[in-house]
N, CA, C, O and CB atoms as a CASP TS submission, in Angstrom:
PFRMAT TS
TARGET T0000
AUTHOR 0000-0000-0000
METHOD Language model
MODEL 1
PARENT N/A
ATOM      1  N   MET     1      16.710 -19.317   1.048  1.00  0.00           N
ATOM      2  CA  MET     1      15.784 -20.222   1.582  1.00  0.00           C
ATOM      3  C   MET     1      14.748 -19.307   2.579  1.00  0.00           C
ATOM      4  O   MET     1      13.548 -19.040   2.513  1.00  0.00           O
ATOM      5  CB  MET     1      16.629 -21.447   2.387  1.00  0.00           C
ATOM      6  N   LYS     2      15.846 -18.964   3.544  1.00  0.00           N
ATOM      7  CA  LYS     2      15.028 -18.385   4.923  1.00  0.00           C
ATOM      8  C   LYS     2      14.246 -17.468   3.913  1.00  0.00           C
ATOM      9  O   LYS     2      13.147 -17.971   3.676  1.00  0.00           O
ATOM     10  CB  LYS     2      16.065 -17.442   6.426  1.00  0.00           C
ATOM     11  N   GLY     3      14.509 -15.956   3.052  1.00  0.00           N
ATOM     12  CA  GLY     3      13.584 -15.225   2.420  1.00  0.00           C
ATOM     13  C   GLY     3      12.347 -15.851   1.679  1.00  0.00           C
ATOM     14  O   GLY     3      11.263 -15.268   1.663  1.00  0.00           O
ATOM     15  N   ASN     4      12.558 -17.089   1.054  1.00  0.00           N
ATOM     16  CA  ASN     4      10.766 -17.353   0.578  1.00  0.00           C
ATOM     17  C   ASN     4      10.089 -18.014   1.915  1.00  0.00           C
ATOM     18  O   ASN     4       8.901 -17.730   2.065  1.00  0.00           O
ATOM     19  CB  ASN     4      10.502 -18.730  -1.000  1.00  0.00           C
ATOM     20  N   GLU     5      10.672 -18.839   2.886  1.00  0.00           N
ATOM     21  CA  GLU     5      10.150 -19.089   4.085  1.00  0.00           C
ATOM     22  C   GLU     5       9.679 -17.993   4.593  1.00  0.00           C
ATOM     23  O   GLU     5       8.694 -18.226   5.292  1.00  0.00           O
ATOM     24  CB  GLU     5      10.948 -19.649   4.894  1.00  0.00           C
ATOM     25  N   ILE     6       9.995 -16.768   4.534  1.00  0.00           N
ATOM     26  CA  ILE     6       9.336 -15.499   5.569  1.00  0.00           C
ATOM     27  C   ILE     6       7.964 -14.932   4.514  1.00  0.00           C
ATOM     28  O   ILE     6       6.913 -14.560   5.035  1.00  0.00           O
ATOM     29  CB  ILE     6      10.826 -13.853   5.932  1.00  0.00           C
ATOM     30  N   GLU     7       8.145 -14.933   3.095  1.00  0.00           N
ATOM     31  CA  GLU     7       7.379 -14.800   2.362  1.00  0.00           C
ATOM     32  C   GLU     7       5.858 -15.548   2.630  1.00  0.00           C
ATOM     33  O   GLU     7       4.778 -15.021   2.899  1.00  0.00           O
ATOM     34  CB  GLU     7       8.065 -15.089   1.350  1.00  0.00           C
ATOM     35  N   GLU     8       6.237 -17.086   2.433  1.00  0.00           N
ATOM     36  CA  GLU     8       4.861 -18.204   2.345  1.00  0.00           C
ATOM     37  C   GLU     8       4.678 -17.937   4.229  1.00  0.00           C
ATOM     38  O   GLU     8       3.622 -18.554   4.369  1.00  0.00           O
ATOM     39  CB  GLU     8       5.392 -20.505   1.611  1.00  0.00           C
ATOM     40  N   LEU     9       4.920 -17.592   5.206  1.00  0.00           N
ATOM     41  CA  LEU     9       4.509 -17.357   6.189  1.00  0.00           C
ATOM     42  C   LEU     9       3.485 -16.290   6.217  1.00  0.00           C
ATOM     43  O   LEU     9       2.399 -16.519   6.749  1.00  0.00           O
ATOM     44  CB  LEU     9       5.437 -17.219   6.846  1.00  0.00           C
ATOM     45  N   GLU    10       3.829 -14.789   5.520  1.00  0.00           N
ATOM     46  CA  GLU    10       3.287 -14.116   5.490  1.00  0.00           C
ATOM     47  C   GLU    10       2.304 -13.873   4.495  1.00  0.00           C
ATOM     48  O   GLU    10       1.805 -12.750   4.412  1.00  0.00           O
ATOM     49  CB  GLU    10       3.896 -13.568   5.703  1.00  0.00           C
ATOM     50  N   VAL    11       1.914 -14.930   3.614  1.00  0.00           N
ATOM     51  CA  VAL    11       0.708 -14.906   3.243  1.00  0.00           C
ATOM     52  C   VAL    11      -0.112 -15.868   3.444  1.00  0.00           C
ATOM     53  O   VAL    11      -1.199 -16.061   2.899  1.00  0.00           O
ATOM     54  CB  VAL    11       0.671 -14.691   2.236  1.00  0.00           C
ATOM     55  N   SER    12       0.517 -16.589   4.384  1.00  0.00           N
ATOM     56  CA  SER    12      -0.567 -17.493   5.166  1.00  0.00           C
ATOM     57  C   SER    12      -1.074 -16.735   6.703  1.00  0.00           C
ATOM     58  O   SER    12      -2.113 -17.024   7.297  1.00  0.00           O
ATOM     59  CB  SER    12       0.246 -19.155   5.525  1.00  0.00           C
ATOM     60  N   PHE    13      -0.600 -16.258   6.911  1.00  0.00           N
ATOM     61  CA  PHE    13      -1.208 -15.262   8.173  1.00  0.00           C
ATOM     62  C   PHE    13      -1.833 -14.090   7.367  1.00  0.00           C
ATOM     63  O   PHE    13      -2.313 -13.308   8.188  1.00  0.00           O
ATOM     64  CB  PHE    13       0.114 -14.584   9.378  1.00  0.00           C
ATOM     65  N   ILE    14      -2.067 -13.553   5.835  1.00  0.00           N
ATOM     66  CA  ILE    14      -3.236 -12.448   5.436  1.00  0.00           C
ATOM     67  C   ILE    14      -4.341 -13.663   5.110  1.00  0.00           C
ATOM     68  O   ILE    14      -5.530 -13.551   5.405  1.00  0.00           O
ATOM     69  CB  ILE    14      -2.810 -11.198   3.845  1.00  0.00           C
ATOM     70  N   LEU    15      -3.666 -15.051   4.341  1.00  0.00           N
ATOM     71  CA  LEU    15      -5.087 -15.404   3.823  1.00  0.00           C
ATOM     72  C   LEU    15      -5.875 -15.989   5.351  1.00  0.00           C
ATOM     73  O   LEU    15      -7.102 -16.076   5.329  1.00  0.00           O
ATOM     74  CB  LEU    15      -4.977 -16.791   2.382  1.00  0.00           C
ATOM     75  N   ASP    16      -5.300 -16.282   6.335  1.00  0.00           N
ATOM     76  CA  ASP    16      -6.347 -16.783   7.993  1.00  0.00           C
ATOM     77  C   ASP    16      -7.128 -15.421   8.221  1.00  0.00           C
ATOM     78  O   ASP    16      -8.309 -15.317   8.553  1.00  0.00           O
ATOM     79  CB  ASP    16      -5.136 -17.187   9.870  1.00  0.00           C
ATOM     80  N   SER    17      -6.234 -14.408   7.978  1.00  0.00           N
ATOM     81  CA  SER    17      -6.854 -13.279   8.443  1.00  0.00           C
ATOM     82  C   SER    17      -8.022 -13.206   7.590  1.00  0.00           C
ATOM     83  O   SER    17      -9.144 -13.494   8.006  1.00  0.00           O
ATOM     84  CB  SER    17      -5.994 -12.053   8.426  1.00  0.00           C
ATOM     85  N   ALA    18      -7.833 -12.908   6.659  1.00  0.00           N
ATOM     86  CA  ALA    18      -9.159 -13.133   5.378  1.00  0.00           C
ATOM     87  C   ALA    18     -10.253 -13.804   5.678  1.00  0.00           C
ATOM     88  O   ALA    18     -11.411 -13.388   5.691  1.00  0.00           O
ATOM     89  CB  ALA    18      -8.781 -13.945   4.113  1.00  0.00           C
ATOM     90  N   THR    19      -9.737 -15.151   5.986  1.00  0.00           N
ATOM     91  CA  THR    19     -10.960 -16.424   6.293  1.00  0.00           C
ATOM     92  C   THR    19     -11.332 -15.904   7.760  1.00  0.00           C
ATOM     93  O   THR    19     -12.525 -15.912   8.067  1.00  0.00           O
ATOM     94  CB  THR    19     -10.272 -18.406   6.321  1.00  0.00           C
ATOM     95  N   PHE    20     -10.441 -15.480   8.628  1.00  0.00           N
ATOM     96  CA  PHE    20     -11.335 -14.929  10.099  1.00  0.00           C
ATOM     97  C   PHE    20     -12.537 -14.201   9.448  1.00  0.00           C
ATOM     98  O   PHE    20     -13.575 -14.734   9.057  1.00  0.00           O
ATOM     99  CB  PHE    20     -10.359 -13.640  11.280  1.00  0.00           C
ATOM    100  N   ILE    21     -12.247 -13.031   9.406  1.00  0.00           N
ATOM    101  CA  ILE    21     -12.745 -11.848   8.829  1.00  0.00           C
ATOM    102  C   ILE    21     -14.077 -12.556   8.175  1.00  0.00           C
ATOM    103  O   ILE    21     -15.089 -12.342   8.843  1.00  0.00           O
ATOM    104  CB  ILE    21     -11.618 -11.051   7.731  1.00  0.00           C
ATOM    105  N   LYS    22     -14.250 -13.256   7.145  1.00  0.00           N
ATOM    106  CA  LYS    22     -15.150 -14.126   6.637  1.00  0.00           C
ATOM    107  C   LYS    22     -16.127 -14.858   7.459  1.00  0.00           C
ATOM    108  O   LYS    22     -17.354 -14.894   7.379  1.00  0.00           O
ATOM    109  CB  LYS    22     -14.501 -14.944   6.015  1.00  0.00           C
ATOM    110  N   ALA    23     -15.336 -15.414   8.239  1.00  0.00           N
ATOM    111  CA  ALA    23     -16.436 -16.224   9.445  1.00  0.00           C
ATOM    112  C   ALA    23     -17.146 -15.768  10.416  1.00  0.00           C
ATOM    113  O   ALA    23     -18.213 -16.138  10.905  1.00  0.00           O
ATOM    114  CB  ALA    23     -15.897 -17.054  10.234  1.00  0.00           C
ATOM    115  N   THR    24     -15.930 -14.315  10.802  1.00  0.00           N
ATOM    116  CA  THR    24     -17.225 -13.616  11.602  1.00  0.00           C
ATOM    117  C   THR    24     -18.164 -12.776  11.288  1.00  0.00           C
ATOM    118  O   THR    24     -18.974 -12.503  12.173  1.00  0.00           O
ATOM    119  CB  THR    24     -16.933 -12.999  12.478  1.00  0.00           C
ATOM    120  N   VAL    25     -18.294 -12.203  10.077  1.00  0.00           N
ATOM    121  CA  VAL    25     -19.282 -11.349   9.118  1.00  0.00           C
ATOM    122  C   VAL    25     -20.203 -12.861   8.844  1.00  0.00           C
ATOM    123  O   VAL    25     -21.412 -12.873   9.076  1.00  0.00           O
ATOM    124  CB  VAL    25     -18.364 -10.403   7.393  1.00  0.00           C
ATOM    125  N   SER    26     -19.825 -13.511   8.575  1.00  0.00           N
ATOM    126  CA  SER    26     -20.894 -14.592   8.080  1.00  0.00           C
ATOM    127  C   SER    26     -21.668 -14.965   9.460  1.00  0.00           C
ATOM    128  O   SER    26     -22.878 -14.741   9.494  1.00  0.00           O
ATOM    129  CB  SER    26     -20.107 -16.087   7.307  1.00  0.00           C
ATOM    130  N   SER    27     -21.061 -15.496  10.541  1.00  0.00           N
ATOM    131  CA  SER    27     -21.738 -15.678  11.708  1.00  0.00           C
ATOM    132  C   SER    27     -21.993 -14.670  12.770  1.00  0.00           C
ATOM    133  O   SER    27     -22.095 -15.051  13.935  1.00  0.00           O
ATOM    134  CB  SER    27     -21.187 -16.572  12.221  1.00  0.00           C
ATOM    135  N   ASN    28     -22.093 -13.538  12.491  1.00  0.00           N
ATOM    136  CA  ASN    28     -22.613 -12.220  13.510  1.00  0.00           C
ATOM    137  C   ASN    28     -22.718 -11.053  12.058  1.00  0.00           C
ATOM    138  O   ASN    28     -21.809 -10.288  11.735  1.00  0.00           O
ATOM    139  CB  ASN    28     -21.044 -11.601  15.147  1.00  0.00           C
ATOM    140  N   PRO    29     -23.724 -11.150  11.529  1.00  0.00           N
ATOM    141  CA  PRO    29     -23.933  -9.762  10.568  1.00  0.00           C
ATOM    142  C   PRO    29     -23.757  -8.749  11.195  1.00  0.00           C
ATOM    143  O   PRO    29     -23.214  -7.728  10.773  1.00  0.00           O
ATOM    144  CB  PRO    29     -25.222  -9.499   9.949  1.00  0.00           C
ATOM    145  N   SER    30     -24.448  -9.039  12.865  1.00  0.00           N
ATOM    146  CA  SER    30     -24.734  -7.315  13.183  1.00  0.00           C
ATOM    147  C   SER    30     -23.105  -6.542  13.988  1.00  0.00           C
ATOM    148  O   SER    30     -22.996  -5.463  14.570  1.00  0.00           O
ATOM    149  CB  SER    30     -26.443  -7.190  14.694  1.00  0.00           C
ATOM    150  N   SER    31     -21.982  -7.665  13.692  1.00  0.00           N
ATOM    151  CA  SER    31     -20.669  -7.268  14.025  1.00  0.00           C
ATOM    152  C   SER    31     -20.213  -6.397  12.702  1.00  0.00           C
ATOM    153  O   SER    31     -19.947  -5.228  12.984  1.00  0.00           O
ATOM    154  CB  SER    31     -19.694  -8.614  14.369  1.00  0.00           C
ATOM    155  N   ARG    32     -20.130  -6.605  11.869  1.00  0.00           N
ATOM    156  CA  ARG    32     -19.813  -6.439  10.550  1.00  0.00           C
ATOM    157  C   ARG    32     -18.998  -4.922  10.854  1.00  0.00           C
ATOM    158  O   ARG    32     -17.861  -4.893  10.384  1.00  0.00           O
ATOM    159  CB  ARG    32     -21.269  -6.482   9.436  1.00  0.00           C
ATOM    160  N   THR    33     -19.351  -3.935  11.426  1.00  0.00           N
ATOM    161  CA  THR    33     -18.612  -2.920  11.320  1.00  0.00           C
ATOM    162  C   THR    33     -17.456  -2.844  12.696  1.00  0.00           C
ATOM    163  O   THR    33     -16.342  -2.324  12.755  1.00  0.00           O
ATOM    164  CB  THR    33     -19.636  -1.720  11.167  1.00  0.00           C
ATOM    165  N   GLY    34     -18.286  -3.623  13.763  1.00  0.00           N
ATOM    166  CA  GLY    34     -17.194  -3.544  14.467  1.00  0.00           C
ATOM    167  C   GLY    34     -15.961  -4.595  14.262  1.00  0.00           C
ATOM    168  O   GLY    34     -15.085  -4.584  15.127  1.00  0.00           O
ATOM    169  N   HIS    35     -15.868  -5.310  13.397  1.00  0.00           N
ATOM    170  CA  HIS    35     -14.820  -5.993  13.310  1.00  0.00           C
ATOM    171  C   HIS    35     -13.779  -6.240  12.069  1.00  0.00           C
ATOM    172  O   HIS    35     -12.630  -6.645  11.896  1.00  0.00           O
ATOM    173  CB  HIS    35     -15.269  -6.953  13.668  1.00  0.00           C
ATOM    174  N   VAL    36     -14.736  -5.813  11.417  1.00  0.00           N
ATOM    175  CA  VAL    36     -14.567  -5.233   9.417  1.00  0.00           C
ATOM    176  C   VAL    36     -13.483  -3.902   9.544  1.00  0.00           C
ATOM    177  O   VAL    36     -12.266  -3.753   9.441  1.00  0.00           O
ATOM    178  CB  VAL    36     -16.650  -4.347   8.447  1.00  0.00           C
ATOM    179  N   ALA    37     -14.429  -3.205   9.773  1.00  0.00           N
ATOM    180  CA  ALA    37     -14.307  -1.506   9.317  1.00  0.00           C
ATOM    181  C   ALA    37     -12.759  -1.475  10.194  1.00  0.00           C
ATOM    182  O   ALA    37     -11.780  -1.371   9.455  1.00  0.00           O
ATOM    183  CB  ALA    37     -15.950  -0.085  10.113  1.00  0.00           C
ATOM    184  N   PRO    38     -12.534  -1.540  11.392  1.00  0.00           N
ATOM    185  CA  PRO    38     -11.298  -1.249  12.062  1.00  0.00           C
ATOM    186  C   PRO    38      -9.964  -2.171  11.216  1.00  0.00           C
ATOM    187  O   PRO    38      -8.907  -1.744  10.751  1.00  0.00           O
ATOM    188  CB  PRO    38     -11.534  -1.716  13.790  1.00  0.00           C
ATOM    189  N   PHE    39     -10.587  -3.725  11.258  1.00  0.00           N
ATOM    190  CA  PHE    39      -9.495  -4.257  10.208  1.00  0.00           C
ATOM    191  C   PHE    39      -8.638  -3.259   9.593  1.00  0.00           C
ATOM    192  O   PHE    39      -7.552  -2.752   9.873  1.00  0.00           O
ATOM    193  CB  PHE    39     -10.141  -4.966   9.044  1.00  0.00           C
ATOM    194  N   VAL    40      -9.980  -3.086   8.125  1.00  0.00           N
ATOM    195  CA  VAL    40      -9.568  -2.424   6.902  1.00  0.00           C
ATOM    196  C   VAL    40      -8.889  -1.414   6.986  1.00  0.00           C
ATOM    197  O   VAL    40      -7.826  -1.309   6.374  1.00  0.00           O
ATOM    198  CB  VAL    40     -10.453  -2.090   6.181  1.00  0.00           C
ATOM    199  N   GLY    41      -9.443  -0.335   7.876  1.00  0.00           N
ATOM    200  CA  GLY    41      -8.524   0.805   8.259  1.00  0.00           C
ATOM    201  C   GLY    41      -7.322   0.331   9.010  1.00  0.00           C
ATOM    202  O   GLY    41      -6.452   1.184   8.834  1.00  0.00           O
ATOM    203  N   PHE    42      -6.934  -0.498   9.659  1.00  0.00           N
ATOM    204  CA  PHE    42      -5.720  -0.289   9.863  1.00  0.00           C
ATOM    205  C   PHE    42      -4.395  -1.233   9.221  1.00  0.00           C
ATOM    206  O   PHE    42      -3.282  -1.417   9.713  1.00  0.00           O
ATOM    207  CB  PHE    42      -5.781  -0.272  11.156  1.00  0.00           C
ATOM    208  N   GLN    43      -5.018  -1.778   7.849  1.00  0.00           N
ATOM    209  CA  GLN    43      -4.525  -2.142   6.813  1.00  0.00           C
ATOM    210  C   GLN    43      -3.888  -1.447   5.754  1.00  0.00           C
ATOM    211  O   GLN    43      -2.927  -1.732   5.040  1.00  0.00           O
ATOM    212  CB  GLN    43      -5.232  -2.644   6.463  1.00  0.00           C
ATOM    213  N   ARG    44      -4.796  -0.273   5.832  1.00  0.00           N
ATOM    214  CA  ARG    44      -4.634   0.766   5.113  1.00  0.00           C
ATOM    215  C   ARG    44      -3.817   1.978   5.116  1.00  0.00           C
ATOM    216  O   ARG    44      -3.231   2.689   4.300  1.00  0.00           O
ATOM    217  CB  ARG    44      -5.494   1.043   5.082  1.00  0.00           C
ATOM    218  N   GLY    45      -4.138   1.879   7.084  1.00  0.00           N
ATOM    219  CA  GLY    45      -3.477   2.927   7.751  1.00  0.00           C
ATOM    220  C   GLY    45      -3.975   4.963   7.064  1.00  0.00           C
ATOM    221  O   GLY    45      -5.063   5.520   6.919  1.00  0.00           O
ATOM    222  N   SER    46      -2.934   5.302   6.898  1.00  0.00           N
ATOM    223  CA  SER    46      -2.913   6.712   6.695  1.00  0.00           C
ATOM    224  C   SER    46      -3.882   6.982   5.286  1.00  0.00           C
ATOM    225  O   SER    46      -4.653   7.921   5.083  1.00  0.00           O
ATOM    226  CB  SER    46      -1.252   7.234   6.541  1.00  0.00           C
ATOM    227  N   THR    47      -3.590   5.927   4.479  1.00  0.00           N
ATOM    228  CA  THR    47      -4.338   6.302   3.634  1.00  0.00           C
ATOM    229  C   THR    47      -5.791   6.509   3.408  1.00  0.00           C
ATOM    230  O   THR    47      -6.258   7.157   2.471  1.00  0.00           O
ATOM    231  CB  THR    47      -4.031   5.786   3.048  1.00  0.00           C
ATOM    232  N   THR    48      -6.553   5.839   4.448  1.00  0.00           N
ATOM    233  CA  THR    48      -7.989   6.391   4.313  1.00  0.00           C
ATOM    234  C   THR    48      -8.581   6.921   4.980  1.00  0.00           C
ATOM    235  O   THR    48      -8.856   6.589   6.133  1.00  0.00           O
ATOM    236  CB  THR    48      -8.742   5.812   4.127  1.00  0.00           C
ATOM    237  N   PRO    49      -9.019   8.166   4.232  1.00  0.00           N
ATOM    238  CA  PRO    49      -9.346   9.250   4.630  1.00  0.00           C
ATOM    239  C   PRO    49     -10.429   9.420   6.511  1.00  0.00           C
ATOM    240  O   PRO    49     -11.088   8.455   6.898  1.00  0.00           O
ATOM    241  CB  PRO    49     -10.097   9.666   3.188  1.00  0.00           C
ATOM    242  N   PRO    50     -10.381  10.418   7.142  1.00  0.00           N
ATOM    243  CA  PRO    50     -10.840  10.411   7.974  1.00  0.00           C
ATOM    244  C   PRO    50     -12.768  10.291   8.303  1.00  0.00           C
ATOM    245  O   PRO    50     -13.488   9.928   9.234  1.00  0.00           O
ATOM    246  CB  PRO    50     -10.115  11.320   8.244  1.00  0.00           C
ATOM    247  N   SER    51     -12.956  10.871   6.830  1.00  0.00           N
ATOM    248  CA  SER    51     -14.538  10.443   6.866  1.00  0.00           C
ATOM    249  C   SER    51     -15.344   9.144   6.769  1.00  0.00           C
ATOM    250  O   SER    51     -16.470   8.874   7.189  1.00  0.00           O
ATOM    251  CB  SER    51     -15.053  11.010   5.942  1.00  0.00           C
ATOM    252  N   VAL    52     -14.076   8.121   5.818  1.00  0.00           N
ATOM    253  CA  VAL    52     -14.376   6.644   6.028  1.00  0.00           C
ATOM    254  C   VAL    52     -14.303   6.291   7.402  1.00  0.00           C
ATOM    255  O   VAL    52     -15.336   5.775   7.828  1.00  0.00           O
ATOM    256  CB  VAL    52     -13.446   5.747   5.280  1.00  0.00           C
ATOM    257  N   LYS    53     -13.195   6.449   8.371  1.00  0.00           N
ATOM    258  CA  LYS    53     -12.817   6.147   9.303  1.00  0.00           C
ATOM    259  C   LYS    53     -14.204   6.134  10.216  1.00  0.00           C
ATOM    260  O   LYS    53     -14.563   5.193  10.924  1.00  0.00           O
ATOM    261  CB  LYS    53     -11.699   6.936   9.586  1.00  0.00           C
ATOM    262  N   ARG    54     -14.996   7.567  10.012  1.00  0.00           N
ATOM    263  CA  ARG    54     -15.919   7.552  11.105  1.00  0.00           C
ATOM    264  C   ARG    54     -16.723   6.485  10.734  1.00  0.00           C
ATOM    265  O   ARG    54     -16.928   5.656  11.620  1.00  0.00           O
ATOM    266  CB  ARG    54     -16.692   8.832  11.360  1.00  0.00           C
ATOM    267  N   GLU    55     -17.203   6.304   9.705  1.00  0.00           N
ATOM    268  CA  GLU    55     -18.755   5.639   8.973  1.00  0.00           C
ATOM    269  C   GLU    55     -18.373   4.597   9.480  1.00  0.00           C
ATOM    270  O   GLU    55     -19.043   3.571   9.363  1.00  0.00           O
ATOM    271  CB  GLU    55     -19.203   5.529   7.193  1.00  0.00           C
TER
END
């Protein structure tokens, strides 16, 4: 049961993060690159090409 509970918490965290990003972008479009880009790069990790991170 504990394993299932942990998975549910992880899913909830992911959904909360996605909701937060959407709220941030919609409330302040000018901060899109400031908030979303680093988060996406962090989530993808080393799989993101350096050229994409610079943009």
